[in-house]
Backbone as numpy.savetxt, mean C-alpha at the origin, in Angstrom:
# Nx Ny Nz CAx CAy CAz Cx Cy Cz
20.03 7.04 33.48 20.78 6.07 32.73 19.85 4.91 32.38
19.83 4.56 31.12 18.92 3.51 30.66 19.71 2.28 30.23
19.17 1.12 30.56 19.82 -0.12 30.18 19.05 -0.86 29.11
18.34 -0.10 28.26 17.58 -0.72 27.17 18.54 -1.07 26.04
18.33 -2.20 25.41 19.21 -2.56 24.29 18.95 -1.64 23.10
20.03 -1.32 22.40 19.90 -0.47 21.22 19.35 -1.28 20.05
18.57 -0.60 19.23 18.03 -1.26 18.05 19.12 -1.34 16.99
19.16 -2.41 16.22 20.16 -2.50 15.16 19.91 -1.42 14.10
20.97 -0.91 13.47 20.81 0.20 12.52 20.01 -0.18 11.27
19.99 -1.41 10.88 19.26 -1.83 9.68 17.78 -1.98 9.91
17.32 -1.82 11.12 15.93 -2.01 11.47 15.03 -1.01 10.74
15.42 0.25 10.67 14.61 1.28 10.02 14.52 1.03 8.52
15.62 0.62 7.92 15.62 0.34 6.48 14.66 -0.79 6.15
14.69 -1.84 6.90 13.79 -2.97 6.67 12.33 -2.60 6.90
12.10 -1.76 7.89 10.74 -1.33 8.20 10.16 -0.54 7.04
10.90 0.42 6.52 10.38 1.25 5.43 10.34 0.49 4.11
11.24 -0.43 3.91 11.20 -1.25 2.70 9.97 -2.14 2.70
9.64 -2.69 3.85 8.45 -3.54 3.92 7.18 -2.72 3.73
7.16 -1.50 4.25 6.01 -0.62 4.03 5.85 -0.27 2.56
6.97 -0.06 1.87 6.91 0.28 0.45 6.37 -0.91 -0.36
6.81 -2.12 -0.04 6.31 -3.29 -0.76 4.84 -3.55 -0.44
4.43 -3.25 0.78 3.02 -3.38 1.14 2.17 -2.39 0.34
2.66 -1.16 0.19 1.95 -0.16 -0.62 1.84 -0.61 -2.06
2.94 -1.08 -2.60 2.96 -1.53 -3.99 1.99 -2.68 -4.21
2.01 -3.64 -3.32 1.12 -4.79 -3.44 -0.34 -4.40 -3.35
-0.67 -3.49 -2.43 -2.06 -3.05 -2.28 -2.54 -2.33 -3.53
-1.73 -1.42 -4.04 -2.12 -0.67 -5.24 -2.26 -1.59 -6.44
-1.32 -2.51 -6.62 -1.40 -3.43 -7.76 -2.61 -4.36 -7.66
-2.89 -4.86 -6.48 -4.02 -5.77 -6.30 -5.35 -5.07 -6.58
-5.54 -3.88 -6.03 -6.79 -3.16 -6.25 -6.95 -2.73 -7.71
-5.85 -2.31 -8.34 -5.92 -1.91 -9.74 -6.24 -3.11 -10.62
-5.62 -4.24 -10.34 -5.91 -5.46 -11.09 -7.37 -5.87 -10.91
-7.86 -5.79 -9.69 -9.26 -6.12 -9.42 -10.21 -5.18 -10.14
-9.90 -3.90 -10.19 -10.72 -2.94 -10.93 -10.72 -3.22 -12.41
-9.57 -3.62 -12.92 -9.47 -3.96 -14.34 -10.33 -5.18 -14.66
-10.29 -6.18 -13.79 -11.10 -7.38 -14.00 -12.60 -7.06 -13.90
-12.98 -6.19 -12.98 -14.38 -5.78 -12.87 -14.84 -5.03 -14.12
-13.97 -4.18 -14.66 -14.30 -3.46 -15.90 -14.45 -4.41 -17.07
-13.57 -5.41 -17.16 -13.69 -6.41 -18.23 -14.98 -7.20 -18.08
-15.31 -7.59 -16.86 -16.50 -8.39 -16.60 -17.79 -7.62 -16.91
-17.81 -6.32 -16.53 -19.02 -5.53 -16.75 -19.08 -4.91 -18.14
-18.02 -4.98 -18.91 -18.00 -4.47 -20.28 -17.97 -2.95 -20.37
-17.40 -2.28 -19.39 -17.32 -0.82 -19.41 -16.34 -0.35 -20.47
-16.74 0.67 -21.21 -15.82 1.29 -22.18 -14.87 2.25 -21.47
-15.36 2.89 -20.42 -14.53 3.76 -19.58 -14.16 2.96 -18.33
-12.88 2.90 -17.99 -12.45 2.06 -16.86 -12.80 2.66 -15.49
-14.09 2.69 -15.20 -14.57 3.30 -13.96 -14.05 2.56 -12.74
-14.21 1.25 -12.70 -13.78 0.46 -11.55 -12.28 0.53 -11.34
-11.54 0.54 -12.42 -10.08 0.63 -12.30 -9.69 1.96 -11.66
-10.32 3.04 -12.11 -10.01 4.35 -11.53 -10.42 4.44 -10.07
-11.63 3.99 -9.76 -12.12 4.09 -8.39 -11.28 3.25 -7.44
-11.06 2.00 -7.80 -10.31 1.11 -6.90 -8.83 1.51 -6.79
-8.25 2.03 -7.86 -6.86 2.46 -7.76 -6.73 3.69 -6.85
-7.69 4.61 -6.92 -7.64 5.77 -6.02 -7.89 5.37 -4.57
-8.80 4.44 -4.35 -9.04 3.94 -3.00 -7.78 3.26 -2.46
-7.12 2.49 -3.31 -5.91 1.78 -2.85 -4.78 2.75 -2.53
-4.68 3.84 -3.29 -3.64 4.83 -2.99 -3.91 5.49 -1.64
-5.17 5.84 -1.39 -5.53 6.42 -0.10 -5.28 5.46 1.05
-5.68 4.21 0.86 -5.47 3.21 1.91 -3.98 2.96 2.15
-3.20 2.93 1.08 -1.76 2.72 1.22 -1.09 3.87 1.95
-1.49 5.09 1.64 -0.92 6.24 2.35 -1.30 6.22 3.82
-2.54 5.85 4.11 -2.97 5.74 5.51 -2.14 4.70 6.25
-1.96 3.53 5.64 -1.18 2.48 6.28 0.29 2.88 6.44
0.82 3.60 5.44 2.21 4.05 5.52 2.39 5.04 6.66
1.49 6.00 6.77 1.60 7.00 7.84 1.43 6.33 9.20
0.48 5.42 9.31 0.27 4.72 10.57 1.48 3.86 10.94
2.08 3.20 9.93 3.25 2.37 10.19 4.50 3.17 10.46
4.63 4.33 9.84 5.83 5.15 10.03 5.85 5.83 11.40
4.68 6.04 11.98 4.61 6.68 13.29 5.04 5.76 14.41
5.00 4.44 14.19 5.36 3.49 15.26 6.85 3.42 15.46
């Protein structure tokens, strides 16, 4: 018999919503930074935008999986 307090039911919803907003923010920030780097360097092909957006997607998925396991 355990006397641990139960977690409120809305706790999981808030946890996953915050993870989703964190993913969105990370992807948008890295993509914006890549776009600014491409503008600054004068690239005709958006190399930095592509590279940084793919890195941000990988990092976001890693953070999501790490956060969802807790």
